[in-house]
N, CA, C and O atoms as a CHARMM CRD file, in Angstrom:
* protein
*
  364
    1    1 MET  N    -11.37300 -57.71900  24.05000 PROA 1      0.00000
    2    1 MET  CA   -10.60200 -58.80000  23.43000 PROA 1      0.00000
    3    1 MET  C     -9.60300 -59.15400  23.52000 PROA 1      0.00000
    4    1 MET  O     -8.79700 -58.25400  23.28100 PROA 1      0.00000
    5    2 ASN  N     -8.93000 -60.56500  23.88700 PROA 2      0.00000
    6    2 ASN  CA    -7.75200 -61.42800  24.25300 PROA 2      0.00000
    7    2 ASN  C     -6.83200 -61.04200  23.31800 PROA 2      0.00000
    8    2 ASN  O     -6.92800 -60.46300  22.23600 PROA 2      0.00000
    9    3 GLY  N     -5.88600 -61.49600  23.97900 PROA 3      0.00000
   10    3 GLY  CA    -4.79100 -61.85800  22.87900 PROA 3      0.00000
   11    3 GLY  C     -5.04200 -63.17300  21.49200 PROA 3      0.00000
   12    3 GLY  O     -4.31200 -63.08900  20.50500 PROA 3      0.00000
   13    4 ASP  N     -5.95300 -64.14500  21.55900 PROA 4      0.00000
   14    4 ASP  CA    -6.35400 -64.71500  20.74200 PROA 4      0.00000
   15    4 ASP  C     -7.08200 -64.05300  19.58100 PROA 4      0.00000
   16    4 ASP  O     -6.78400 -64.24900  18.40300 PROA 4      0.00000
   17    5 ASP  N     -8.29900 -63.05600  20.10500 PROA 5      0.00000
   18    5 ASP  CA    -8.65300 -62.73500  19.32100 PROA 5      0.00000
   19    5 ASP  C     -7.74700 -61.32700  18.32700 PROA 5      0.00000
   20    5 ASP  O     -7.88500 -60.90400  17.18000 PROA 5      0.00000
   21    6 GLU  N     -7.07300 -61.05800  19.17200 PROA 6      0.00000
   22    6 GLU  CA    -6.06200 -59.94500  18.23500 PROA 6      0.00000
   23    6 GLU  C     -5.40000 -60.73200  17.31300 PROA 6      0.00000
   24    6 GLU  O     -5.65300 -60.47800  16.13500 PROA 6      0.00000
   25    7 GLN  N     -4.57000 -61.67600  17.55900 PROA 7      0.00000
   26    7 GLN  CA    -3.72300 -62.51600  16.58100 PROA 7      0.00000
   27    7 GLN  C     -4.88000 -62.94900  15.13900 PROA 7      0.00000
   28    7 GLN  O     -4.70100 -62.99600  13.92200 PROA 7      0.00000
   29    8 LEU  N     -5.78200 -63.14400  15.80900 PROA 8      0.00000
   30    8 LEU  CA    -7.17300 -63.32000  14.20600 PROA 8      0.00000
   31    8 LEU  C     -7.28600 -62.29500  13.39100 PROA 8      0.00000
   32    8 LEU  O     -7.44900 -62.50400  12.18900 PROA 8      0.00000
   33    9 LEU  N     -7.21300 -60.88600  13.94600 PROA 9      0.00000
   34    9 LEU  CA    -7.60500 -59.94200  13.32800 PROA 9      0.00000
   35    9 LEU  C     -6.48900 -59.77800  12.69400 PROA 9      0.00000
   36    9 LEU  O     -6.76100 -59.51600  11.52300 PROA 9      0.00000
   37   10 ARG  N     -4.77400 -59.80800  12.96400 PROA 10     0.00000
   38   10 ARG  CA    -3.59400 -59.13300  12.14500 PROA 10     0.00000
   39   10 ARG  C     -3.76400 -59.95400  10.77000 PROA 10     0.00000
   40   10 ARG  O     -4.13300 -61.04700  10.34200 PROA 10     0.00000
   41   11 GLY  N     -3.18100 -58.52800  10.30000 PROA 11     0.00000
   42   11 GLY  CA    -3.27400 -58.88800   8.52000 PROA 11     0.00000
   43   11 GLY  C     -4.67200 -59.54500   7.43300 PROA 11     0.00000
   44   11 GLY  O     -4.53500 -60.12700   6.35700 PROA 11     0.00000
   45   12 ARG  N     -6.07600 -59.18300   8.21100 PROA 12     0.00000
   46   12 ARG  CA    -7.05600 -59.44800   8.02700 PROA 12     0.00000
   47   12 ARG  C     -7.39500 -57.95600   7.23800 PROA 12     0.00000
   48   12 ARG  O     -6.95200 -56.92500   7.74400 PROA 12     0.00000
   49   13 VAL  N     -8.06100 -57.90800   6.19400 PROA 13     0.00000
   50   13 VAL  CA    -8.76100 -56.19200   5.58300 PROA 13     0.00000
   51   13 VAL  C    -10.30900 -56.43200   6.15300 PROA 13     0.00000
   52   13 VAL  O    -11.10500 -57.36200   6.02400 PROA 13     0.00000
   53   14 TYR  N    -10.36600 -54.84800   7.00800 PROA 14     0.00000
   54   14 TYR  CA   -11.23100 -54.96600   7.78000 PROA 14     0.00000
   55   14 TYR  C    -12.87300 -54.48800   6.59900 PROA 14     0.00000
   56   14 TYR  O    -12.94000 -53.65800   5.69200 PROA 14     0.00000
   57   15 GLY  N    -14.04000 -55.50300   7.19700 PROA 15     0.00000
   58   15 GLY  CA   -15.06200 -55.51000   5.74600 PROA 15     0.00000
   59   15 GLY  C    -15.26900 -56.43700   5.65900 PROA 15     0.00000
   60   15 GLY  O    -16.43700 -56.79100   5.50000 PROA 15     0.00000
   61   16 HSD  N    -14.12900 -57.42200   5.72200 PROA 16     0.00000
   62   16 HSD  CA   -13.87200 -58.99100   4.98600 PROA 16     0.00000
   63   16 HSD  C    -15.22900 -59.46700   6.28100 PROA 16     0.00000
   64   16 HSD  O    -15.44500 -59.03700   7.41400 PROA 16     0.00000
   65   17 ASP  N    -16.02100 -60.68100   5.31700 PROA 17     0.00000
   66   17 ASP  CA   -16.75400 -61.54700   6.43800 PROA 17     0.00000
   67   17 ASP  C    -15.55900 -62.14200   7.50400 PROA 17     0.00000
   68   17 ASP  O    -14.40700 -61.76000   7.29600 PROA 17     0.00000
   69   18 HSD  N    -15.79500 -62.99300   8.54700 PROA 18     0.00000
   70   18 HSD  CA   -15.04300 -63.00300   9.64600 PROA 18     0.00000
   71   18 HSD  C    -14.57900 -65.07700   8.87400 PROA 18     0.00000
   72   18 HSD  O    -13.76700 -65.90700   9.28400 PROA 18     0.00000
   73   19 ASP  N    -15.50000 -65.11500   7.79400 PROA 19     0.00000
   74   19 ASP  CA   -15.39700 -66.61900   7.50500 PROA 19     0.00000
   75   19 ASP  C    -14.63200 -66.69200   6.19400 PROA 19     0.00000
   76   19 ASP  O    -14.19700 -67.66600   5.58000 PROA 19     0.00000
   77   20 ASP  N    -14.59200 -65.49900   5.95900 PROA 20     0.00000
   78   20 ASP  CA   -13.75900 -65.11900   4.39400 PROA 20     0.00000
   79   20 ASP  C    -12.62200 -66.30400   4.09700 PROA 20     0.00000
   80   20 ASP  O    -11.54300 -66.47200   4.66500 PROA 20     0.00000
   81   21 PRO  N    -13.31400 -67.17300   2.86400 PROA 21     0.00000
   82   21 PRO  CA   -11.80600 -67.66200   2.69100 PROA 21     0.00000
   83   21 PRO  C    -10.29300 -66.85200   2.72000 PROA 21     0.00000
   84   21 PRO  O     -9.24300 -67.23400   3.23500 PROA 21     0.00000
   85   22 ASN  N    -10.51300 -65.89300   2.15200 PROA 22     0.00000
   86   22 ASN  CA    -9.28300 -65.21800   1.79000 PROA 22     0.00000
   87   22 ASN  C     -9.48200 -64.18900   2.00000 PROA 22     0.00000
   88   22 ASN  O    -10.08900 -63.38700   1.29100 PROA 22     0.00000
   89   23 PRO  N     -8.68000 -63.91900   3.70300 PROA 23     0.00000
   90   23 PRO  CA    -9.29500 -62.37500   3.83700 PROA 23     0.00000
   91   23 PRO  C     -8.07700 -61.37000   3.65200 PROA 23     0.00000
   92   23 PRO  O     -8.03900 -60.21700   4.08100 PROA 23     0.00000
   93   24 SER  N     -7.31800 -61.87700   3.09700 PROA 24     0.00000
   94   24 SER  CA    -5.65500 -61.01100   2.83900 PROA 24     0.00000
   95   24 SER  C     -5.81000 -59.89200   1.92700 PROA 24     0.00000
   96   24 SER  O     -6.82500 -60.05400   1.25000 PROA 24     0.00000
   97   25 PRO  N     -5.13800 -58.72300   1.62500 PROA 25     0.00000
   98   25 PRO  CA    -5.15200 -57.97100   1.15200 PROA 25     0.00000
   99   25 PRO  C     -5.52300 -58.73000  -0.69000 PROA 25     0.00000
  100   25 PRO  O     -5.29700 -59.91700  -0.92900 PROA 25     0.00000
  101   26 ARG  N     -5.95600 -57.99200  -1.49700 PROA 26     0.00000
  102   26 ARG  CA    -5.85900 -57.99000  -2.18900 PROA 26     0.00000
  103   26 ARG  C     -4.72900 -57.69500  -3.53100 PROA 26     0.00000
  104   26 ARG  O     -3.96900 -56.93300  -2.93400 PROA 26     0.00000
  105   27 PRO  N     -4.19700 -57.79800  -4.80700 PROA 27     0.00000
  106   27 PRO  CA    -3.31200 -57.56900  -5.82300 PROA 27     0.00000
  107   27 PRO  C     -4.87000 -56.01300  -6.34100 PROA 27     0.00000
  108   27 PRO  O     -6.07900 -55.91700  -6.13100 PROA 27     0.00000
  109   28 GLY  N     -4.17100 -55.44200  -6.80700 PROA 28     0.00000
  110   28 GLY  CA    -3.98200 -54.01600  -7.38200 PROA 28     0.00000
  111   28 GLY  C     -4.91500 -53.03500  -6.44300 PROA 28     0.00000
  112   28 GLY  O     -5.42800 -52.03200  -6.94100 PROA 28     0.00000
  113   29 HSD  N     -5.09800 -53.35700  -5.13700 PROA 29     0.00000
  114   29 HSD  CA    -5.82600 -52.87900  -4.29200 PROA 29     0.00000
  115   29 HSD  C     -4.72600 -51.83800  -3.10200 PROA 29     0.00000
  116   29 HSD  O     -3.61400 -52.31100  -2.87000 PROA 29     0.00000
  117   30 THR  N     -5.01300 -50.81200  -2.58500 PROA 30     0.00000
  118   30 THR  CA    -4.66700 -49.86000  -1.61900 PROA 30     0.00000
  119   30 THR  C     -5.28100 -50.01300  -0.49800 PROA 30     0.00000
  120   30 THR  O     -6.49900 -50.01900  -0.32100 PROA 30     0.00000
  121   31 TYR  N     -4.12900 -50.18600   0.56600 PROA 31     0.00000
  122   31 TYR  CA    -4.42500 -50.08100   1.75800 PROA 31     0.00000
  123   31 TYR  C     -3.67400 -49.16500   2.86300 PROA 31     0.00000
  124   31 TYR  O     -2.63300 -48.56800   2.58600 PROA 31     0.00000
  125   32 VAL  N     -4.36300 -49.09600   4.29900 PROA 32     0.00000
  126   32 VAL  CA    -3.69700 -48.33300   4.76600 PROA 32     0.00000
  127   32 VAL  C     -3.85800 -49.33700   5.85300 PROA 32     0.00000
  128   32 VAL  O     -4.78800 -50.14300   5.88400 PROA 32     0.00000
  129   33 GLU  N     -2.56400 -49.22300   7.07100 PROA 33     0.00000
  130   33 GLU  CA    -2.86000 -49.93300   8.90800 PROA 33     0.00000
  131   33 GLU  C     -3.63900 -48.99200   9.72500 PROA 33     0.00000
  132   33 GLU  O     -3.44300 -47.78100   9.82700 PROA 33     0.00000
  133   34 LEU  N     -5.02500 -50.07100  10.59300 PROA 34     0.00000
  134   34 LEU  CA    -5.38500 -49.75600  11.48200 PROA 34     0.00000
  135   34 LEU  C     -4.69700 -49.46000  12.77400 PROA 34     0.00000
  136   34 LEU  O     -4.54500 -50.41700  13.53200 PROA 34     0.00000
  137   35 THR  N     -4.28700 -48.37600  13.12200 PROA 35     0.00000
  138   35 THR  CA    -3.35900 -48.42800  14.21400 PROA 35     0.00000
  139   35 THR  C     -4.23700 -48.39500  15.82700 PROA 35     0.00000
  140   35 THR  O     -4.83900 -47.35700  16.10100 PROA 35     0.00000
  141   36 GLY  N     -4.25700 -49.38800  16.68100 PROA 36     0.00000
  142   36 GLY  CA    -4.58800 -48.43000  18.08000 PROA 36     0.00000
  143   36 GLY  C     -5.66000 -49.15500  18.14000 PROA 36     0.00000
  144   36 GLY  O     -5.81200 -49.85600  17.14000 PROA 36     0.00000
  145   37 GLY  N     -6.98600 -49.31400  19.45700 PROA 37     0.00000
  146   37 GLY  CA    -8.28800 -49.02500  19.32800 PROA 37     0.00000
  147   37 GLY  C     -8.80900 -50.36400  18.82100 PROA 37     0.00000
  148   37 GLY  O     -8.06800 -51.34400  18.88800 PROA 37     0.00000
  149   38 PRO  N    -10.09400 -50.47200  18.29500 PROA 38     0.00000
  150   38 PRO  CA   -10.73700 -52.10400  18.74500 PROA 38     0.00000
  151   38 PRO  C    -10.13300 -52.66500  17.35300 PROA 38     0.00000
  152   38 PRO  O     -9.95300 -53.88300  17.36600 PROA 38     0.00000
  153   39 LEU  N     -9.83300 -52.08700  16.31200 PROA 39     0.00000
  154   39 LEU  CA    -9.96000 -52.26700  14.75700 PROA 39     0.00000
  155   39 LEU  C     -7.71300 -52.43100  14.54200 PROA 39     0.00000
  156   39 LEU  O     -7.14600 -52.89100  13.55100 PROA 39     0.00000
  157   40 ASP  N     -7.01900 -51.87600  15.83200 PROA 40     0.00000
  158   40 ASP  CA    -5.54400 -52.24200  15.72500 PROA 40     0.00000
  159   40 ASP  C     -5.31500 -54.04800  14.77700 PROA 40     0.00000
  160   40 ASP  O     -5.69000 -55.21400  14.90000 PROA 40     0.00000
  161   41 GLY  N     -4.11500 -52.85400  13.50500 PROA 41     0.00000
  162   41 GLY  CA    -3.61100 -54.53900  12.97800 PROA 41     0.00000
  163   41 GLY  C     -4.53900 -54.81900  11.90600 PROA 41     0.00000
  164   41 GLY  O     -4.08800 -55.21600  10.83200 PROA 41     0.00000
  165   42 LEU  N     -5.72300 -54.66800  12.06000 PROA 42     0.00000
  166   42 LEU  CA    -6.37300 -54.69200  10.22200 PROA 42     0.00000
  167   42 LEU  C     -5.96400 -53.38100   8.82700 PROA 42     0.00000
  168   42 LEU  O     -5.44500 -52.27100   8.94200 PROA 42     0.00000
  169   43 LEU  N     -6.38300 -53.99800   7.78800 PROA 43     0.00000
  170   43 LEU  CA    -6.00900 -52.92000   6.78600 PROA 43     0.00000
  171   43 LEU  C     -7.33800 -53.10000   6.46600 PROA 43     0.00000
  172   43 LEU  O     -8.08000 -54.08100   6.50500 PROA 43     0.00000
  173   44 LEU  N     -7.60700 -50.97500   5.87000 PROA 44     0.00000
  174   44 LEU  CA    -8.53500 -50.86600   5.37300 PROA 44     0.00000
  175   44 LEU  C     -7.86300 -50.54700   3.93900 PROA 44     0.00000
  176   44 LEU  O     -6.74600 -50.08700   3.70100 PROA 44     0.00000
  177   45 ASP  N     -9.36100 -51.11300   2.66100 PROA 45     0.00000
  178   45 ASP  CA    -8.85800 -50.66000   1.77600 PROA 45     0.00000
  179   45 ASP  C     -9.30500 -49.18700   1.49700 PROA 45     0.00000
  180   45 ASP  O    -10.40000 -48.83300   1.93400 PROA 45     0.00000
  181   46 VAL  N     -8.61800 -48.41000   0.88100 PROA 46     0.00000
  182   46 VAL  CA    -9.34900 -47.21000   0.06800 PROA 46     0.00000
  183   46 VAL  C     -8.77500 -47.02500  -0.98800 PROA 46     0.00000
  184   46 VAL  O     -8.26200 -45.94200  -1.26700 PROA 46     0.00000
  185   47 THR  N     -8.75700 -48.20700  -1.88000 PROA 47     0.00000
  186   47 THR  CA    -8.72200 -48.25700  -3.37900 PROA 47     0.00000
  187   47 THR  C    -10.27100 -47.30900  -3.61200 PROA 47     0.00000
  188   47 THR  O    -11.39500 -47.53700  -3.16600 PROA 47     0.00000
  189   48 GLY  N     -9.78700 -46.23700  -4.45800 PROA 48     0.00000
  190   48 GLY  CA   -10.90800 -45.36400  -5.08500 PROA 48     0.00000
  191   48 GLY  C    -11.07500 -44.41100  -3.96100 PROA 48     0.00000
  192   48 GLY  O    -12.04100 -43.71600  -4.27500 PROA 48     0.00000
  193   49 TRP  N    -10.57500 -43.98900  -2.69400 PROA 49     0.00000
  194   49 TRP  CA   -10.88400 -42.52400  -1.94400 PROA 49     0.00000
  195   49 TRP  C     -9.83600 -41.48200  -2.57800 PROA 49     0.00000
  196   49 TRP  O     -8.64000 -41.52800  -2.86300 PROA 49     0.00000
  197   50 THR  N    -10.58400 -40.77700  -2.63900 PROA 50     0.00000
  198   50 THR  CA    -9.85700 -39.25000  -3.41300 PROA 50     0.00000
  199   50 THR  C     -8.91700 -38.54500  -2.13900 PROA 50     0.00000
  200   50 THR  O     -9.27300 -38.42100  -0.96700 PROA 50     0.00000
  201   51 ALA  N     -8.04500 -38.26700  -2.54700 PROA 51     0.00000
  202   51 ALA  CA    -7.02800 -37.30000  -1.61700 PROA 51     0.00000
  203   51 ALA  C     -7.64100 -36.40200  -0.40500 PROA 51     0.00000
  204   51 ALA  O     -6.89700 -35.88000   0.42600 PROA 51     0.00000
  205   52 ASP  N     -8.83400 -36.28400  -0.37400 PROA 52     0.00000
  206   52 ASP  CA    -9.56800 -35.38900   1.03300 PROA 52     0.00000
  207   52 ASP  C     -9.97400 -36.64800   1.36700 PROA 52     0.00000
  208   52 ASP  O     -9.78400 -36.84000   2.56800 PROA 52     0.00000
  209   53 GLU  N    -10.42000 -37.52100   0.84800 PROA 53     0.00000
  210   53 GLU  CA   -11.33800 -38.78000   2.09900 PROA 53     0.00000
  211   53 GLU  C     -9.79700 -39.48800   2.75000 PROA 53     0.00000
  212   53 GLU  O     -9.92700 -40.03600   3.84400 PROA 53     0.00000
  213   54 ILE  N     -8.59600 -39.49300   2.22500 PROA 54     0.00000
  214   54 ILE  CA    -8.01200 -39.56300   2.92800 PROA 54     0.00000
  215   54 ILE  C     -7.58400 -38.89300   3.99200 PROA 54     0.00000
  216   54 ILE  O     -7.42700 -39.41700   5.09400 PROA 54     0.00000
  217   55 ALA  N     -7.33500 -37.50600   3.69200 PROA 55     0.00000
  218   55 ALA  CA    -6.60900 -36.91800   4.77800 PROA 55     0.00000
  219   55 ALA  C     -8.15800 -36.26400   5.74100 PROA 55     0.00000
  220   55 ALA  O     -8.18600 -35.28200   6.48300 PROA 55     0.00000
  221   56 THR  N     -9.36400 -37.25200   5.37200 PROA 56     0.00000
  222   56 THR  CA   -10.12100 -36.93400   6.84500 PROA 56     0.00000
  223   56 THR  C    -10.52100 -38.47900   7.46000 PROA 56     0.00000
  224   56 THR  O    -11.57200 -38.74200   8.04500 PROA 56     0.00000
  225   57 GLY  N     -9.62400 -39.24300   7.22800 PROA 57     0.00000
  226   57 GLY  CA   -10.18800 -40.38600   7.73500 PROA 57     0.00000
  227   57 GLY  C    -11.26600 -41.34300   7.65100 PROA 57     0.00000
  228   57 GLY  O    -11.59500 -41.84900   6.57800 PROA 57     0.00000
  229   58 GLY  N    -11.73400 -41.56300   8.57200 PROA 58     0.00000
  230   58 GLY  CA   -13.04300 -42.46200   8.34700 PROA 58     0.00000
  231   58 GLY  C    -13.58800 -42.67000   9.81900 PROA 58     0.00000
  232   58 GLY  O    -12.88000 -42.25200  10.73600 PROA 58     0.00000
  233   59 ALA  N    -14.87900 -43.32900  10.13600 PROA 59     0.00000
  234   59 ALA  CA   -15.51100 -43.46200  11.05500 PROA 59     0.00000
  235   59 ALA  C    -16.03800 -44.80700  10.44600 PROA 59     0.00000
  236   59 ALA  O    -16.88800 -44.90200   9.56100 PROA 59     0.00000
  237   60 LEU  N    -15.22700 -46.06900  11.22600 PROA 60     0.00000
  238   60 LEU  CA   -16.16900 -47.02500  10.76000 PROA 60     0.00000
  239   60 LEU  C    -16.75900 -48.15000  11.57000 PROA 60     0.00000
  240   60 LEU  O    -16.33300 -48.62500  12.62300 PROA 60     0.00000
  241   61 PRO  N    -17.96000 -48.52400  10.78000 PROA 61     0.00000
  242   61 PRO  CA   -19.11800 -49.26200  12.14200 PROA 61     0.00000
  243   61 PRO  C    -18.07800 -50.69000  12.59100 PROA 61     0.00000
  244   61 PRO  O    -17.12200 -51.18100  11.99200 PROA 61     0.00000
  245   62 THR  N    -18.81800 -51.11900  14.05300 PROA 62     0.00000
  246   62 THR  CA   -17.93700 -52.03200  14.50100 PROA 62     0.00000
  247   62 THR  C    -18.88700 -52.57300  16.15000 PROA 62     0.00000
  248   62 THR  O    -19.73700 -52.10400  16.90600 PROA 62     0.00000
  249   63 GLU  N    -18.29800 -53.46100  16.05000 PROA 63     0.00000
  250   63 GLU  CA   -18.92900 -54.03000  17.21700 PROA 63     0.00000
  251   63 GLU  C    -18.36200 -54.47200  18.55300 PROA 63     0.00000
  252   63 GLU  O    -18.77300 -55.08600  19.53800 PROA 63     0.00000
  253   64 LEU  N    -16.67400 -53.59700  17.95600 PROA 64     0.00000
  254   64 LEU  CA   -15.44700 -54.57000  19.21200 PROA 64     0.00000
  255   64 LEU  C    -15.29600 -53.01700  19.60900 PROA 64     0.00000
  256   64 LEU  O    -14.15600 -52.86600  20.04900 PROA 64     0.00000
  257   65 GLY  N    -16.06000 -51.72200  19.62300 PROA 65     0.00000
  258   65 GLY  CA   -15.78000 -50.37900  20.34600 PROA 65     0.00000
  259   65 GLY  C    -16.49900 -50.27300  21.35000 PROA 65     0.00000
  260   65 GLY  O    -17.31000 -51.10300  21.76200 PROA 65     0.00000
  261   66 GLN  N    -16.23200 -49.21400  21.80800 PROA 66     0.00000
  262   66 GLN  CA   -16.91500 -49.06200  23.39400 PROA 66     0.00000
  263   66 GLN  C    -18.28800 -49.32300  23.07600 PROA 66     0.00000
  264   66 GLN  O    -19.01600 -50.14000  23.63900 PROA 66     0.00000
  265   67 PHE  N    -18.60400 -48.49600  22.04700 PROA 67     0.00000
  266   67 PHE  CA   -20.11500 -48.55800  21.20000 PROA 67     0.00000
  267   67 PHE  C    -20.68200 -49.80600  20.11800 PROA 67     0.00000
  268   67 PHE  O    -20.72600 -49.85000  18.88900 PROA 67     0.00000
  269   68 PRO  N    -21.07300 -50.75000  21.15100 PROA 68     0.00000
  270   68 PRO  CA   -21.34100 -51.89700  20.50100 PROA 68     0.00000
  271   68 PRO  C    -22.03100 -51.51200  19.16800 PROA 68     0.00000
  272   68 PRO  O    -23.16800 -51.06700  19.32500 PROA 68     0.00000
  273   69 GLY  N    -21.63600 -51.58000  18.02700 PROA 69     0.00000
  274   69 GLY  CA   -22.93400 -50.99300  17.27600 PROA 69     0.00000
  275   69 GLY  C    -22.53000 -49.50100  16.50600 PROA 69     0.00000
  276   69 GLY  O    -23.01500 -49.07200  15.46000 PROA 69     0.00000
  277   70 GLY  N    -21.57700 -48.91600  17.29200 PROA 70     0.00000
  278   70 GLY  CA   -21.27600 -47.40500  16.92400 PROA 70     0.00000
  279   70 GLY  C    -19.52300 -47.94000  15.48000 PROA 70     0.00000
  280   70 GLY  O    -19.23000 -48.87800  14.73800 PROA 70     0.00000
  281   71 ARG  N    -18.93000 -46.58800  15.89500 PROA 71     0.00000
  282   71 ARG  CA   -18.65800 -46.39900  14.50000 PROA 71     0.00000
  283   71 ARG  C    -17.14600 -46.19600  15.71300 PROA 71     0.00000
  284   71 ARG  O    -17.29500 -45.62800  16.79500 PROA 71     0.00000
  285   72 ALA  N    -15.38700 -46.93700  15.12300 PROA 72     0.00000
  286   72 ALA  CA   -14.15900 -46.75200  15.63700 PROA 72     0.00000
  287   72 ALA  C    -13.91200 -45.27200  14.53300 PROA 72     0.00000
  288   72 ALA  O    -14.22000 -44.89300  13.40300 PROA 72     0.00000
  289   73 LEU  N    -13.36800 -44.93800  15.39600 PROA 73     0.00000
  290   73 LEU  CA   -12.90700 -43.33700  14.63300 PROA 73     0.00000
  291   73 LEU  C    -11.29000 -43.15200  14.07100 PROA 73     0.00000
  292   73 LEU  O    -10.41100 -42.96100  14.91100 PROA 73     0.00000
  293   74 TYR  N    -11.01400 -43.20200  12.91800 PROA 74     0.00000
  294   74 TYR  CA    -9.68200 -43.68500  12.46600 PROA 74     0.00000
  295   74 TYR  C     -9.09600 -41.74900  11.64500 PROA 74     0.00000
  296   74 TYR  O     -9.79400 -40.92200  11.06000 PROA 74     0.00000
  297   75 ASP  N     -7.92400 -41.72200  11.91900 PROA 75     0.00000
  298   75 ASP  CA    -7.15700 -39.68400  11.28100 PROA 75     0.00000
  299   75 ASP  C     -6.25400 -40.69600  10.87700 PROA 75     0.00000
  300   75 ASP  O     -5.80500 -41.71600  11.40000 PROA 75     0.00000
  301   76 PRO  N     -6.08300 -39.96600   9.51100 PROA 76     0.00000
  302   76 PRO  CA    -4.06300 -40.29500   8.82700 PROA 76     0.00000
  303   76 PRO  C     -3.38500 -39.75800   9.96200 PROA 76     0.00000
  304   76 PRO  O     -3.62300 -38.74800  10.62500 PROA 76     0.00000
  305   77 ARG  N     -1.89900 -41.20300  10.12500 PROA 77     0.00000
  306   77 ARG  CA    -0.94700 -40.36300  10.98600 PROA 77     0.00000
  307   77 ARG  C      0.07200 -39.26000  10.30700 PROA 77     0.00000
  308   77 ARG  O      0.79800 -39.56300   9.36100 PROA 77     0.00000
  309   78 PRO  N      0.05000 -38.24400  10.76200 PROA 78     0.00000
  310   78 PRO  CA     0.87300 -37.16300  10.30000 PROA 78     0.00000
  311   78 PRO  C      2.32900 -37.52200   9.66100 PROA 78     0.00000
  312   78 PRO  O      3.01600 -37.86900  10.62200 PROA 78     0.00000
  313   79 GLY  N      2.92300 -37.57800   8.75200 PROA 79     0.00000
  314   79 GLY  CA     4.15100 -38.12100   8.16400 PROA 79     0.00000
  315   79 GLY  C      3.99400 -40.18200   8.06800 PROA 79     0.00000
  316   79 GLY  O      4.85900 -41.05900   8.09500 PROA 79     0.00000
  317   80 ASP  N      2.99100 -40.21800   7.99300 PROA 80     0.00000
  318   80 ASP  CA     3.21300 -41.98000   7.72100 PROA 80     0.00000
  319   80 ASP  C      1.80100 -42.20100   6.97700 PROA 80     0.00000
  320   80 ASP  O      0.76400 -42.56200   7.53400 PROA 80     0.00000
  321   81 PRO  N      1.93000 -41.97300   5.90000 PROA 81     0.00000
  322   81 PRO  CA     0.51600 -42.28400   5.00300 PROA 81     0.00000
  323   81 PRO  C     -0.12900 -43.48800   4.63100 PROA 81     0.00000
  324   81 PRO  O     -1.05300 -43.76700   3.86800 PROA 81     0.00000
  325   82 GLY  N      0.71500 -44.20500   5.48400 PROA 82     0.00000
  326   82 GLY  CA     0.42900 -45.62200   5.32800 PROA 82     0.00000
  327   82 GLY  C     -0.61000 -46.45700   6.62900 PROA 82     0.00000
  328   82 GLY  O     -1.23100 -47.51700   6.71300 PROA 82     0.00000
  329   83 ARG  N     -0.37400 -45.39700   7.40800 PROA 83     0.00000
  330   83 ARG  CA    -1.14100 -45.86100   8.83600 PROA 83     0.00000
  331   83 ARG  C     -2.38900 -45.00000   8.90400 PROA 83     0.00000
  332   83 ARG  O     -2.56900 -44.18300   8.00000 PROA 83     0.00000
  333   84 PHE  N     -3.41700 -45.12600  10.05800 PROA 84     0.00000
  334   84 PHE  CA    -4.51600 -44.51500  10.08100 PROA 84     0.00000
  335   84 PHE  C     -4.37200 -44.88300  11.32100 PROA 84     0.00000
  336   84 PHE  O     -4.21000 -46.07300  11.59100 PROA 84     0.00000
  337   85 SER  N     -4.41600 -43.71600  12.48400 PROA 85     0.00000
  338   85 SER  CA    -4.25900 -43.73800  14.23800 PROA 85     0.00000
  339   85 SER  C     -5.85200 -43.90000  14.46500 PROA 85     0.00000
  340   85 SER  O     -6.70200 -43.44400  13.70000 PROA 85     0.00000
  341   86 TRP  N     -6.09500 -44.58900  15.58300 PROA 86     0.00000
  342   86 TRP  CA    -6.94500 -44.32700  16.69000 PROA 86     0.00000
  343   86 TRP  C     -7.24700 -43.42900  17.30800 PROA 86     0.00000
  344   86 TRP  O     -6.37000 -42.91400  18.00100 PROA 86     0.00000
  345   87 SER  N     -8.86400 -42.75500  17.32400 PROA 87     0.00000
  346   87 SER  CA    -8.56700 -41.67300  17.74300 PROA 87     0.00000
  347   87 SER  C    -10.36200 -41.39000  18.30500 PROA 87     0.00000
  348   87 SER  O    -10.87100 -40.27100  18.26300 PROA 87     0.00000
  349   88 GLY  N    -11.02200 -42.49800  18.74700 PROA 88     0.00000
  350   88 GLY  CA   -11.64400 -43.09800  19.81300 PROA 88     0.00000
  351   88 GLY  C    -12.95400 -43.17500  19.31500 PROA 88     0.00000
  352   88 GLY  O    -13.14800 -42.47400  18.32200 PROA 88     0.00000
  353   89 ASP  N    -13.77000 -43.73400  19.66600 PROA 89     0.00000
  354   89 ASP  CA   -15.27200 -44.17700  19.65400 PROA 89     0.00000
  355   89 ASP  C    -16.27600 -43.23000  19.59700 PROA 89     0.00000
  356   89 ASP  O    -16.41200 -42.24800  20.32700 PROA 89     0.00000
  357   90 THR  N    -17.35100 -43.79200  18.17100 PROA 90     0.00000
  358   90 THR  CA   -18.51600 -42.71500  18.51200 PROA 90     0.00000
  359   90 THR  C    -19.84200 -43.89100  19.09700 PROA 90     0.00000
  360   90 THR  O    -19.70600 -45.11500  19.11700 PROA 90     0.00000
  361   91 PRO  N    -20.81700 -43.29500  19.44000 PROA 91     0.00000
  362   91 PRO  CA   -21.72600 -44.07500  19.33700 PROA 91     0.00000
  363   91 PRO  C    -22.54200 -44.17800  17.67800 PROA 91     0.00000
  364   91 PRO  O    -23.48000 -44.95500  17.49800 PROA 91     0.00000
């Protein structure tokens, strides 16, 4: 991914289509920022997630990771509830 690709992703919500006319966060939703890895800078909508689900983090499908069609693994950042940190990729 080059710098232009990274800039394009910033402030966007994970899972929204790349051509979504409004890729921004939606009012009334709760988000965490993804830090590091292939989804760095994207926001993950955790609205409706249980405390246990948030504590577990997520294995997010992506074509951008080490394994295209695989998953990028993100875990809650200790002491920073607004961020999930990248912990690796899996096929």
